N, C-alpha and C positions, 0 to 999 in steps of 0.2 A: 446595629453594629455591636459586636462583642468586644468588650474592653479587655485590657490585659489582666485584670484581677479576677476574671470569671474563669471557673474551671469547666471545660466542655464535657458533655456527657460521654460515657463509653458507648461503643457500638456493639450490639448484641451479635452473637454468633450467627444467627439467622440473617440479620441485616448485612453482616459482613460477607456471608456467602452470596447473597443476592447482589451485593455491590461488586464483588469480584467476578461473578458471572456476567453482569452487565458490561464490565470493563473488557472481559475476554471476548465477548461477542462483537465488540467494536473492531477487533483485529488491528489495534493501533500501536500497541507496545512494541518498542524496538524497531519502528519503521523509520525510514529516512526523513531528513528534514524536508519541510514543505513551505513554500513561500507564504501561503495564506496564513499559517500559524506564526511564522516569523514576523509578518506585518502586524499581527495583533499584539504581540509582545512589545514591538517597537512603539505601537500606538499607546499601550498601557504605560510604558516607561515615560513617554513624552507627556501624557496627560497628568500623570501622578508626580512627575518631576523626580524620578528615582533612576539611579544608574543601572539597576538590575530589574528584569522582569522575566517571568517564567510561565510556561504552561506545564503544570506539574500533574502527573497522574499517579495515584497511590496504588501500587501493586501490593501483593501479599507481604513482602518483606523489604520493599524499597519504594522510593519515590523516583519516577523516571520523567525526564523533561522532554516533552515533544518539541518545545521551542525554548530558546534561552537567549537573553540579551544582557550583555555586560558580565557574564560569568562563563568560565570554560567547562564547568561540571555538566555531565549528562544525567547523573543520578546520584542519590545518596541512600544510606540506610533509612528505612521508614522510622526507626526509633528516634532519629534526630530531626525528622521532617516537621517544620512548622505547619505544613499543609495537612499533615496527619491529624493535627488538632482542628484545623479549619473545617475539614469535611464532616466533623461531628455535629455541626450546626449548618445543615444545607441551605437554610433560608436566611443566613446572615453573612455579612462580610466581616472577617476577623481582622482586627487592627491591633498591632502591638507597637505602640509609639517608641518604646525603648526596651529592647529585649534584655539588656544588661540589668535592668531593674525589675524584670518580670520573673517571679519565682519558678515559672514553668520552663524558662529558657536561659536563665542566667548562666547555668553551667553547660549549656549546649555547646558542643565543639564548634558549631558554625558561628557561635557568638564569641566564645573564648579565643578561637583561632580564625584562620581565613575562612570566609571573607569578612569576618568581624561584623556580623549582622547586628544592627541596632533596630532598625525599623522594618516592620513586615505588615503587609495588608494582602489578604487573600480572599477572592470571591469564588465560592464553590462552583464547580462545573456539575450541574444537576440535570439528570435525565428527566424525561417526561413522567417517569414513575416516581420521581422524588428522591432518587439515589444520587449521592455525591460521589463522583469518580476521582476528583482532584480539584485543582484550583487554577485560576490565573492569578498570579501574585506579583507584587512589586516589593523590592527590598532596597535598603540603603545602609551604608555603614555609619550613618549619623542618625540620631533621633529625628523623628519626622511625624507629621500628622497629615490627614487628608481632609479636604472640605467635603461637605455633603454632596456637592456636584461631582467631585472626583470619585467618591464612593459609588454614586449612581452610574458614572461612566464606566468604572471598573466592573460593576455588575452587568452593564450592557455588553461589555466586551466578553464577559464570561458566557453570556447567552449566545453571542456570536461564535465562540469557540465550540459550544455544544451543537449549534446548528451545523458547523463544519464536521464535527465528529459524527452526527447523525446522518448528514448527507453522504459522508464517506461510507458509513454502514449501509445506507440505501444503495449507493452505487455498487458496493461489493456484492450486495444481495442480487441486484439486477444483473451484474456480471455473472454471478453464479447461476442465476436462472437462465441467462442467455447461453452459457456453456452447457448447462443441463439440457436446454432445448436443442442445442446443436447436437449433443450426444444422442438425444432421443430421435432427432430427425435422421441422423446418420444410421442409427439402429433400425429405424423404420425403413429407410432406403435399402439397408442390407437385407432386412426381412422381405421387402418387396422384390428385390433382385432374386433372393432365394426362392420366393414363391413363384416368380416368373419362370425361373429355371426349372423348378419342379413341374410347373404347369406345362412348360415346353416339353419336358421329358415325358410327362403323362400324355401329352398330345401325340408325341412321336410313338409312344407305346400303344396308344389307342388306334393308330393308323398303320402300325407295322406288325407283322407276324413275329411272335416271340422266338420261334424256332429258326426261321431262315433270315430274318431281318428285312425281308422284302415287304412291300405294301401288303396289307391284308384286304379282305373284301370291303371293310369299312373305308379304308384308305383309297381303294379303287373307286368306290362310289363317290367319295369326296372329290377325287380327281375328275370323275365324270361330271359332277355338278359344276366344278370350276370351268371345265371345258365348255359345257353348255352355256354358262353365263358369259364367258369371254368370246365364244364363237370362233375359237382358234381353228376349228376343223373345217370351217367354210372356205371353199376355194383353195384348199391346201391338200396335197396328197398325204395320206397317212395309211399305215397298215396296222393290223391287229393280229397277233398270233395267240392261239390257245394251245397249250402244251400239256400233255398227259404222260405220266410215267407208265411204260408198258408193264403189265403184270405185277403191279406194285403190291397187291394183296398177297401174292405168292411170296414176296420177299418178307413181308411182315409175318406170315404164317410159318415160314421156314426158319427165319433167323431172329424173329422177335421184333418188337416195336422200337427198341433202342437202336438196332441196326437200321430199321426203316427210317428213323429220324436222321441218322447219319447220312443215309442216301439222299434224303430231301435237302439236307444242308449242302451236300456236294453239288447237287443239281442247281441249287440257288447260287452257289459260288460261280458255276459255269455260266449261268444266265447273266450274272453281273459282268463277267469277263467278256461275254460275247456281245452284249448290248453297248450302245454308245451313251455319251453324256446326257443327251436330251431324251433318251428313251425311259419308259416307265415299266417296271416289272412288279408283279404282285403274285402272291400265293392265293389263288382263287378259292381253294378249298381242297382238303385232303392232299392228293398227289397231282392236282391240276394247277397250272400257272397261266398267267396272261401277261403278254408283253405288248405295250403300245409304242409304236414307232412313228412320231410326228415327222413330217417332211420326208417320208420314205415311201417310194412307190414299191410295187410288188417285187421287182428284181432285187432291189437293195434289201428288202425285208427277207427274201429267201436267202440271200447271202448271210445275213445275220443268223438266221435259224440253222443253216447248214454249219456255220461256225460253232454254234452251240452243240449240235449233235457230235461233231468231230472232237470238240473239247471234252465232252463227257466220255466219249469212247477212249480218249487218251488217258483217262483216270481209272481204267478197268482194274488195274493192279491194286487200287486202294479199296475196292468194293468186293464184297463176298460173292457176288454174282454179276453177270453182265446186266447192265442197265441201259435200256434204250428209250427213246422218246418218240411219241407220235405227235405231230404238230399240224394244226390246221391254220391256214393263213388266208386273210382276205384284205383287200385294199380299197380305199375310196376311189371313186371315178366320177366323171361329170354326171350329175343327176342323182348321185348316191353318196352323200357325205355325212350321213347320220351315224355316229359311233355305235349306237345300239344295233342298228341294222348290220353294220360291218362286223360287229362282234358275233351276231347270230350266224352270219355267213362263215366266219372263222370257225365257229363251233361245228357247223355242218362239214367244213373241210376236215376237221379233226376226225369225225366219224368216218369220212372217206378214207383218211390215212389208216385208221384201224382196220377198215374193211379190206384194204389192199395189202394187209400183212404187217402193219405197224413199222416202227423204226424208219420213219420217212416224213417228209414235209409235203403236204398237199395244199394246193391253192384252189379256192373256189372262184372260177372266172366269172360266172354269171350271178 
């Protein structure tokens, strides 16, 4: 215990910086009252038999009260703070039996005026690193003293205050980590969604022709694999059309490849318009296209292909030259439902259409 006649040591600049840093990291200054701290000042006041008890934290230029019992003040200047002296000896309880007779405090405004402090006892609030941040203190307007048991009890309460402050710091850190974790998870989910979207776009690009937007040969092969795996073609009527642009090389040679690309895009647009929702269309290569029409017998497939030919003919004004199509068509039938075999028959029908003068739909019946 430090008596009233002893002069406390000064705090070095380095120790003061370390003390203020430790106080700042608690994030406790200027927070709202909390019942746990109010209970401890009530307990200190009761044990020590004083009307006033405080949890005082020493900031750079002020002392601020986290909890106060018996006094309405919430802070004072540090220059007049009894606790500013108490924190200079972190391992001792500072007791001032009569401040009016103590040369350190006799002229102090808190002694000369309200609340007319006479008795003071402060137990430092010390971090695990040995830094004193403030005190839990008891005051009286009459000279007073404490028993050894009361001093020990005040020290025990000071340790409980530090436990609360450290627990608050731990909870704040856990909350910060939880918020950071939530932000990281949200960011990871955002990255995952972006990656999935990019992968989906890449998958679409990998299966679709960049020029026409129809399935490409890779996409058509994937469709074939899915069909074989699911067995959708078994016991179901379906038709396959193989389509070729008549004399397309002549268009490229005469007007250039840019015009040729425009023609391919127009043909693709007309294929999309002519086909139905459940049909599949692909650019098989160069100027050749394939259309798969599930649940469609020969008559229905022919209607679709004739609609395509007429649609393309109706856009002649948009094209530099007349563009016609030769189309080979084949359909499944009992005993022949293998898509590869039907495709080969449609390809044979295409050659038949070319041999008969082009610009027509031919069906291979056998």
